[in-house]
N, C-alpha and C positions, 0 to 999 in steps of 0.2 A: 473629465479625471486626469488628477495632475499625478503622476508617478514620481514626484522630484525626491518627496519625501522616500519614497520607497528605494529608490537608488540611492541615498546618502545612507539609509540604514545598512543597503548591503556593501555599500562602499565601493558600488558599480556605475559609471555612467557611459549609459547606451549614446553612439552615435546616431541612431537610425529609432526614435520614437516611438513610430509606427510601428515596428517590429515589436518594442514590450508592450503595447497597447492590444495590439494583435494576440499576446500570448496572454493576455487576462479576457479576452475577448470569449465568451462563451455562445456558442449556436442559438441557444434561446434568447440573448439578447437580440440579436439581429432578425429575430422572429417579429421582435418590436418597434425595431428600428430600422424599417427596410433601406429609408433613404439616408442613413448615416454614412453611407460608402464605406464601411470599413468590412473586414475578414475575419471570420470566426478561428479560433484558434488550431482545430483540427490536422491540418498540414504541419503545424509548427510542433505539435504532440506527437506525430508522426515520426519526425525526424530528432526531435527531443529524446524519447524512447530509445533510438538506436545509438546515440550517441553516449547517453549516459551508460547503456549495455556495453557498451565498448570500454570507457572510462571504469566503471566497477570491472570490467572482465579482466584488464589489464592489472588494476590494483589488487584482486584478490589473487592473479597469477603469482604475482611478487611478493605478497604477503604470507601465503600460504603454501611455500615449495615441496611439502610433503601430503598435500591433501589431493586425492584425485579429481577426476572431472566431476563425478556423481557429487561431491560434496560443494565442490566447489558453483557448482549450479544451484545446490540448493540455499548455499549463503547468499550467491547474488538472487535469487529470486526471494528472500525474505528483505535484503535490501532494498530491492527497489520495487517492492508490493506496495499494492494501492494505500493499505494502510501505513505504512513506512513513510511512504510519500507525504500522504497526506497530514501526518503528523509533523514531519519537515517543512511542510508548506505554512501550515498554521501557524508553527512558531516565528517562521519568518514575516508572519502579518499578512499574508498573500490576500486571506478572506476579506480583508478591509478594500480592496482592490479589485475585486473580481465583477466583471461586468455580466450580469446575469437579467434573465428576465424577473419581472415581478414574483410570478410563481417560484421561481427557481430559488428567490432570495427568502422566501420563505424556511425553504427545506434543509434545515440543519442537520440531518439523522445521515445513512449512509449515501444517499446521494449528493450531499455534498462534501463526502469524503472523496467521493470518485473525481467529481468534479475538480477538486482543492490539487487530486495527486495528476489529474490530466493537465492543471495548467502549470504545475512545477516541471511538468514536461514540456510542455510548451514553452514556459522560458527558457528552461537547457537550448531548446532548441533555437529560441531566437537569441540568445548569450553565444551558442556556437556562430550562428552565421554574422551576428554583430561584431564581435570580436573575438573569435576562432576558438581552436581547441584547447588551447594552453590556459587561456581566461576562464573557459568554460569547466576545465578540468580543477583548476584555482577554487571555482565555487563549490563543484562535487567535493574534493577532498575537504573543504573547510564544514562544509554543512549534512554530510552523508556518511564519509569514510569514519566519521567516529563513530558510528552507530554499531559498527560490526561487531568490536568487541563483546559487548551485552551481547549481541545478537548468539554469537557462537557461545559465550560462556552460559545462557539463559537456555541455549536449545532452544531459541527460537525459530530456528529455521527447519525444526521438523514440524510437522502437523501435528494437531494435539492426539489424534489416535495411533501415528507412531511415537512419540514421546512417550505417551500414557504405557502405549505397548515395552518400550525399552525399559522404562524404570518398573514396571510388576514385574518383568522379567528379572531384572537387575535384584531389586530387593524384596519380594516373595517367591519369587521363581514360579509364576503363573502367568498364565498369557489370557490376556482379557478377550469375553467372549461380549455379544450385545443380542439384544432382545427387542423387538418393537414392543411397545406398551399400548400404543394407542395410532389409528390412522385416522381423523376427523374431517370433515367438510367434504365440497363437492371434488371432483377429480383435478378441475384447473386451479383447485386453489386449497389443497390438502394440507393438514398440520398432523407431523409425526413426531410421536415420542418414543425414544428408545431410550431405553438403562442399559448400563455398561456395568458387567459382575468380573469380578475376581473368585472364579470356582462359584460357591453358591451367595456371595456376599454380593449383595447391587450395592454399588459403590455411590452412583447416582446416575440423572435421569439429564436429558437432553434433548431439546424441541428443534424443528426446524420443518422447510417445505420438501426435503425429499429425507431420506432416510438417511444419505450419508451427510446430509447436513446436520441431520439429528446424532448423528453417532461421533462426529467432531464435537459438538456441543455436549456432548454424554461425558467425552474425554476430556475435554477443557476442565469442565464440573470435576470430575474425577482427579485430576491432577490439584485441583483447590483444594478439595477433600481430604485428601491425602498427603496435602502440604510438599508434593513433590514436584513442585514449579520450578 
């Protein structure tokens, strides 16, 4: 895999190309290429996660001097969660450079999203080792910081249940309630359906592998149904 076009796209040149390649190497790839002599990206991911958290924490601390620890923690979580990071990674074209097993290559769902999020963390770890803190901070600033205004404005930092409850209390003066509609399947693979209500009005239903997941999905659909997003 030639990463020169990726470096050119980002305007970043790695001194140690092995670090860059490692950042994109998923464990599954090595299972099929045991003699490659390469390393998978999990150690870099561990480092990158910590570096990213420090950079984002420093930024949010300065940007929101009036916010308390709880709000800042919620903002940070929304900015560095798997969904957000996978979106950034995809926007940077990281998908085209992933080194995966044949099986993982076919998966484009939630599993790929997690892989992309882990890869951008590994990339940040590699960039930190290769170029230092300021270079890494510049990358995060350019590609991740810009998302925070939208996250705060749209209250994406609130989970769906919290957001729906806040809106319901603010607009109609009612606290939402949830009821399990059904629970189907064997114990190891149950599917729950949960409805969310405002008083006696059933607003929406959601499904999930646990009641909590189904409640979150119901709240999300409730926000959509009420145009409270």
